[in-house]
C-alpha positions as CSV (number, residue, x, y, z in Angstrom):
1,M,40.4,35.9,-214.9
2,R,42.0,34.2,-211.8
3,M,41.4,37.4,-209.8
4,R,37.7,37.4,-210.6
5,R,37.4,33.8,-209.7
6,L,39.1,34.3,-206.4
7,C,36.9,37.4,-205.6
8,A,33.8,35.4,-206.5
9,A,35.0,32.7,-204.0
10,T,35.8,35.3,-201.3
11,L,32.3,36.8,-201.6
12,R,30.9,33.3,-201.0
13,M,33.1,33.1,-197.9
14,R,31.1,35.9,-196.3
15,R,28.3,33.3,-195.9
16,S,30.3,31.6,-193.2
17,R,29.7,34.5,-190.7
18,V,25.9,33.9,-191.1
19,A,26.4,30.2,-190.8
20,L,28.3,30.5,-187.6
21,L,26.4,33.3,-186.0
22,I,22.7,32.7,-186.7
23,G,21.1,32.2,-183.3
24,L,24.3,32.4,-181.2
25,V,22.7,35.0,-178.8
26,L,19.9,34.0,-176.5
27,G,18.6,36.6,-174.1
28,L,16.1,36.0,-171.4
29,S,13.9,38.7,-170.0
30,S,13.2,37.1,-166.7
31,C,15.6,36.2,-163.8
32,G,15.7,33.4,-161.4
33,S,18.4,31.5,-159.5
34,A,16.7,28.1,-159.1
35,G,14.7,25.8,-161.3
36,K,14.2,25.9,-164.9
37,V,14.3,29.8,-165.2
38,G,17.6,29.9,-163.4
39,Q,19.1,27.2,-165.6
40,C,17.8,28.9,-168.7
41,N,19.5,32.2,-167.5
42,R,22.7,30.4,-166.9
43,F,22.6,28.8,-170.4
44,A,21.9,32.2,-171.8
45,E,24.9,33.8,-170.0
46,V,27.3,31.3,-171.5
47,I,25.8,31.8,-175.0
48,N,25.9,35.5,-174.6
49,Q,29.8,35.2,-174.5
50,A,29.4,35.0,-178.3
51,Q,28.1,38.6,-178.7
52,G,31.5,40.2,-178.3
53,F,33.5,37.8,-180.5
54,K,30.7,37.7,-183.1
55,Q,30.9,41.3,-183.8
56,E,34.7,41.2,-184.0
57,F,34.6,38.3,-186.4
58,E,32.1,40.1,-188.6
59,T,34.3,43.2,-188.7
60,E,37.4,41.0,-189.7
61,I,35.3,39.3,-192.5
62,D,34.1,42.5,-193.8
63,G,37.7,43.8,-193.9
64,F,38.9,40.7,-195.5
65,T,36.1,40.8,-198.2
66,Q,37.0,44.5,-199.1
67,Q,40.6,43.6,-199.1
68,A,40.2,40.7,-201.2
69,S,37.9,42.3,-203.8
70,G,40.4,45.2,-204.3
71,A,43.3,42.8,-204.6
72,K,45.6,43.7,-207.6
73,S,48.6,41.5,-206.9
74,L,49.5,38.1,-205.4
75,S,50.9,40.0,-202.3
76,D,47.4,41.7,-201.9
77,I,45.7,38.3,-202.2
78,Q,48.1,36.7,-199.7
79,S,47.5,39.5,-197.2
80,A,43.8,39.1,-197.4
81,A,44.1,35.4,-197.0
82,G,46.3,35.9,-193.9
83,Q,43.6,38.2,-192.5
84,Y,40.9,35.6,-193.0
85,I,43.1,32.8,-191.4
86,G,43.7,34.9,-188.4
87,A,40.0,35.8,-187.9
88,V,39.1,32.2,-188.2
89,D,41.8,31.1,-185.6
90,T,40.4,33.7,-183.2
91,V,36.8,32.9,-183.5
92,V,37.6,29.1,-183.3
93,N,39.5,29.6,-180.1
94,N,36.5,31.5,-178.7
95,I,34.1,28.9,-179.8
96,D,36.3,26.3,-178.0
97,G,36.1,28.5,-174.8
98,M,32.4,28.6,-175.1
99,V,32.2,24.9,-175.5
100,D,34.2,24.4,-172.3
101,S,31.9,26.8,-170.5
102,L,28.7,25.0,-171.8
103,E,30.2,21.6,-170.8
104,G,30.8,22.9,-167.3
105,L,27.3,24.1,-166.7
106,S,25.1,22.5,-164.3
107,L,21.8,21.8,-165.8
108,P,19.8,19.2,-163.8
109,D,16.9,19.8,-166.1
110,E,17.0,17.0,-168.6
111,Q,15.5,18.9,-171.5
112,L,18.0,21.8,-171.0
113,D,20.9,19.2,-170.6
114,D,19.9,17.8,-174.0
115,Y,19.6,21.2,-175.6
116,R,23.0,22.1,-174.3
117,N,24.6,18.9,-175.7
118,R,23.0,19.4,-179.0
119,Y,24.0,23.1,-179.2
120,T,27.6,22.2,-178.2
121,V,27.8,19.6,-181.0
122,I,26.5,22.2,-183.5
123,I,28.9,24.9,-182.6
124,S,31.7,22.4,-182.3
125,D,31.0,21.2,-185.9
126,S,30.8,24.9,-187.0
127,A,34.3,25.5,-185.7
128,E,35.5,22.4,-187.5
129,E,33.9,23.6,-190.8
130,L,35.5,27.0,-190.3
131,Q,38.9,25.3,-189.8
132,V,38.4,23.5,-193.2
133,A,37.6,26.9,-194.8
134,S,40.7,28.3,-193.2
135,E,42.8,25.3,-194.5
136,A,41.4,26.1,-198.1
137,M,42.5,29.7,-197.7
138,Q,46.0,28.5,-196.5
139,L,46.4,27.0,-200.0
140,V,46.0,30.7,-201.3
141,A,48.2,32.1,-198.7
142,N,50.9,29.6,-199.5
143,A,51.0,30.3,-203.3
144,E,54.5,31.6,-204.3
145,S,53.6,32.8,-207.7
146,E,50.5,33.5,-209.8
147,E,51.0,30.1,-211.5
148,D,50.9,28.5,-208.1
149,L,47.7,30.3,-207.3
150,G,46.1,29.3,-210.5
151,N,47.1,25.6,-209.7
152,V,45.5,25.7,-206.2
153,L,42.4,27.8,-207.1
154,D,40.1,24.9,-208.0
155,A,41.1,22.9,-204.9
156,F,40.5,26.1,-202.8
157,Q,37.1,26.7,-204.3
158,Q,36.0,23.0,-203.9
159,K,37.1,22.8,-200.2
160,A,35.8,26.2,-199.3
161,N,32.4,25.6,-201.0
162,T,32.0,22.4,-199.2
163,A,32.8,23.9,-195.9
164,F,30.3,26.7,-196.5
165,T,27.6,24.4,-197.6
166,N,28.1,22.5,-194.4
167,L,28.0,25.7,-192.4
168,Q,24.7,26.7,-193.8
169,D,23.3,23.3,-193.0
170,L,24.6,23.9,-189.3
171,S,23.1,27.3,-189.3
172,T,19.7,25.8,-190.0
173,Q,20.1,23.2,-187.3
174,E,21.2,25.9,-184.8
175,A,18.2,28.3,-185.6
176,E,15.9,25.4,-185.1
177,L,17.5,24.4,-181.8
178,V,17.5,28.1,-180.6
179,A,13.7,28.2,-181.3
180,Q,13.1,25.1,-179.4
181,I,15.2,26.5,-176.5
182,N,13.4,29.8,-176.6
183,T,10.0,28.0,-176.6
184,Y,11.0,25.7,-173.6
185,C,12.5,28.5,-171.5
186,D,9.5,30.7,-172.2
187,A,6.9,28.0,-171.4
188,E,7.0,28.3,-167.6
189,D,7.5,32.1,-167.4
190,G,5.1,33.4,-170.2
191,E,7.4,36.2,-171.2
192,A,8.9,36.6,-174.5
193,V,12.5,35.2,-175.1
194,E,14.5,37.2,-177.5
195,D,16.8,35.7,-180.1
196,S,18.7,38.4,-181.7
197,G,20.3,36.1,-184.4
198,A,22.9,37.6,-186.7
199,D,23.2,40.1,-189.4
200,E,22.9,38.8,-192.9
């Protein structure tokens, strides 16, 4: 019964990758070094840093989900939990680096500057929620017996579910903001701006 509850909880955790990754990639089809188009391109270049670590994180979470769903012992569960914690640590570090790059961008265009600031808040908040989910998973990793695991399972699920709900809300905000950025960056140029989004 405990294993089923943990597996159900781990499947819900898969939603975190969607929450984090929706709209992280912004590609622009036109080039320019000055003015709004150039600034849009610089903005896109920084956001495109996410492409590599997004795929890496998805692969890690898929591996975690498979490992957790096939867990037959406490050791298996702890191993899966450690994999999840490691994947979150890596993606949070990557997000922190992306935030630094975004904050270092020179965007004289006031609207783009506002978009950058809002985007930075959203991905920083997403990183914080992922940390909360990781802390919840740490409860599982620290369990020294099945009895310990049973004692922390409710706290784990409550903490993780709250984090995932918040991540879903942030995902919606991010998708809406990316649409606004795409519209704004496309307005002057008249060519389509691609938003590759994320895999469900």
